[in-house]
N, C-alpha and C positions, 0 to 999 in steps of 0.2 A: 391485315396479317402479312408478314414478310414471307416471300417464297423465293426459291432459287431454281434455276434450270439444272437438271442433272441427267447424265447418261450412264448406261451400263454398256460396257464394251467388252467383248470376248477377244482376248489377245492371244497371239501365237496360233491363230487359226483364221480361215476365211469362211468357216461354217458356223452358223449360230449354234449355241449350246455345246460347243466344244471349247478347247483352249482354257484360258483362265479369265473369269469375269472380274472386271474392275469397275468401280464407280469412278466417274469423272465429272468434276465441276469445272467447266471451262472459264467461268467468270466468278472467282471466289473472293473478289475484293469486298471488304467489309465484314467478312466472317471472322469470328474469334476462334482461337484454338479449341475452346470448349465446344463451339458449334460444329467445327470440323470433326471433332471426335464423335459428337452425337450423330452427325450425318453418316459417318463411316459405320457406326454401330447399327444404325437403321438400315443402311444398304446391306450390311452383313456379307460383303465381299471380303476376300482376304486382305485387299487394300483398296482404298479410294484415294484418287489423286486430286489435288486442288491446284488450279492454275491462278497465279497471282502476278501482279506487276513486279519488276525487279529494277533496281538502280545499277546492278552489276552486270546484267545480261539481258537477253531479249524477253525472258519471262522467269518466273520462279515456280518451282514445283514443291509441294509438301505432300506427304503420304501418311495415311492413318490406317492401321488395322482396326477391327472392331474394338480392340483393347487399348491401343497406344499409338503414338506417332513413331514412325521408323525413318531413318535417315535417307533411305533409297529403296526403290522398288522397280524392278525391271519391267514386269508385265504391265504395271500401272503407267509407267512412262510410255510404253508402246501404245497403250490404250489412249493416253492423253494426246500423243502426237496424232494418232488416227482421228480423234474427235476434233482437234483443232484444224487439221487438214480438211476434214469433211465440212467444217464451217467456213472454209476459205481463208483462214487466218494464218496458216503456215504452209510453206512449200520450200523444200530444199534445206540447206544447213541452218541451224538455229542453236543458240547457246542458252542453256538453262541453269539458273542458280538452284542448287539443292543444299541440303545440310552437310553434304560431303564436299561441296565446292561447285564450281561452274563446269558443267559437262557439255560436250559437243553432241548434238542430236541431228537427225536428218528425217524430214517428213516427206513422204511420197505417196503416189496413188496406190501402190501395192505394199511395199515394204516400209517399215519404220525402223530407224536405227538409233542406238544410244551408245556412245563411248563411255565406258565406266571409269571409275576412279583408278588411279595407278595401282596395279596388283601388289599385294604384300602377302607374305607367307609365314607360317610358324608351325611347329610340331605339335602333335596331340600328346597330352600327358595322361590320357586315360588308357589303362591296359585294354588290349583288344578283347580279352575274355569278358571284362566288365562291360565294355561297350556292346558286345554281342548280346549279353544278357538283357541290357536295357532295350535293345532293338528287337528282341524276340528271335534271335538267330543263334546258330552255333558257330564256333570258331572255324569249322570247315566250310562255312558259307562265305567267308571272306576270300577275296582274290589275292593270293600271296605275291602276285607279280607287281602290285602297286601298293605303296604304303598309305596308311590313313594319314590325312593331313588337314591343315586348316588354312584357308586362303581368304583374301579380302579384295573386293573390287568396289567397295562402298559399304558392305556389311561383312562380318566374319562368318564363314560357313565351315562346318565340319564335313569333310569329304570322305566317304566310306566306300571302297571298292568291294563289290560282291561278285560271286562266281557266275551268276547267270540270271535269266529272267525268273526262274522258279524261286530262287532265294530272294530276289527283289520283291516278288509278289507275296512271299510268306512273311516278310518283315512286319511285325506288329509291335511297335514300340510301347513301352510303358511311358505314357505321356507325362506323368507327374515326375518320374525320375529323369526323363530326357529334358524336361523344362528346367529342373534343378541343375542338371549338369551344364546345359547350355547357358543358362542365366548366370551361373557363378563364374563362367569363363568369358563372358561378353560375346558369346556365339548366338547368332540369330536363328540359323537353321542347320539341320543335319541332312546332308544330301547324299543319298545312296545312288550308285551308278554301276552299270555292267556293260561289257562289250557286246554281247548278243542283243539284237534289236528286233523290233516288229517289222520295220521297213528297210529295204535294202540300201536306201540312200542315207540312212542315219549312221552316225559314228558311235553313239552311246544311247542307252535307255536309262532314265533316271526317275527317282522319287524324292520328295522333299518333305521334311517334318519340321515345323516351327512352333512347337507349343509354348516356348518362352515368349513368343510374340503374339500368342492367342490364336494361332492357326495350326491345328493338329496336323493336317496334310494339305499342302498347297498344290493345286493341280499343275502349275507351271511357275518356274522361278528364274527370272532373267538374271538377277544379280548372282545367284548361286551358280547358274550355268556359265556366266562369265568367269567367276572365280574358279570353277572346275576346269574350264578350258585353259586358263592361264596356268593353273597348277600342273596340269598334265603336260602341257608344252614345256614348261620349265623343267619338269622331271624327265623329259625325254620319252614320255609315254604316248604322246600325240604330236603329229606333225604340225608346224605352224600353218596358218591359212584358215580357210573357211570350212566349218563343219556344221552338221545338223544334229542336234540332241533332241530326242523324242521323250515326251513325258505326258502324264495324264491318263494313261490307259487304266491304271488301277482305280481311278475314281470316275471312269466313264466320260472323261473330257480330253480325248487325245488331241495332241497338237505338236508343232515343230518349232524349236528355238534355233535360230541361226547364230553361230558363235564364230567370230573372226579374231584370231589371236596372232600377234606379232611374234617373231622369233624370241626365244627365251622367256616367253610369257610377259614381255615388258609392257604390253598394252592390249586391250581387248574391247571389241565392239559386239553388241548383241542386237539382233534384229528379228522381226517377225511381222506377219500379217495381222489384221484385226478386223472385226466387224461390229458395228453398233447394233445392239439387240433391243435397246429400250431408251426412249427419250421422254422426259416428263418434267413435272414441277414437284418440288417438295416444300411443304409448309414448315416454317420455322417457329411459328407462334407469334 
């Protein structure tokens, strides 16, 4: 019987059972796409990362939700870097081939970093009232100081500013309608954010819903955090530099995402801590 070695790593935290769990297969050579999909479904994490050889870079990363392959995943990248560093295979700067191109990563003892794809932006075409109805909120729950927008750093994310933590906690999306809306526009996730935070060192508090990708609520979203940071810096709503975005409180998995944005939102890096909580073998049949 064929078996593979697999890990579960909690990303954007140094405490087990917090942050966002990701499956990681650090030696995925020989696995078919169908097998990767089956492994991701069995792990039932929001994403599982598969590490493969690359002819273009130091390694290749592929990412699967329980339902489909996605082009990029922030927390699974952080988890994969941590797992590879833990195995003594990576330290310092590394280049990884992904479905969005070759990205610059950095593996270390404490923090793992990924430079995301070049940010892109577009306007939302959904009326605010209709979007609020889908999210289970009222128009007064939106923060009028920041426009709703759509940004990309590897995946397209819908970015929705709300007034405070109460509104953020009360959001209860209609997942069917949200999946239809996002899927029809090539959007992977809807990312809600507010200025009030749980911790004094944080710049923003966020929640993320990705039903179009088979993930109703994602505890932590590195790609969406990068897109949000670039969008807010470009819009003049956030200063360039390094910020901490907090997420996961609403699902009992608190954690911190470090976001480093260049002036005008021209480039972005996302970083975080991680901890391995499970190492084992999986039978493939």
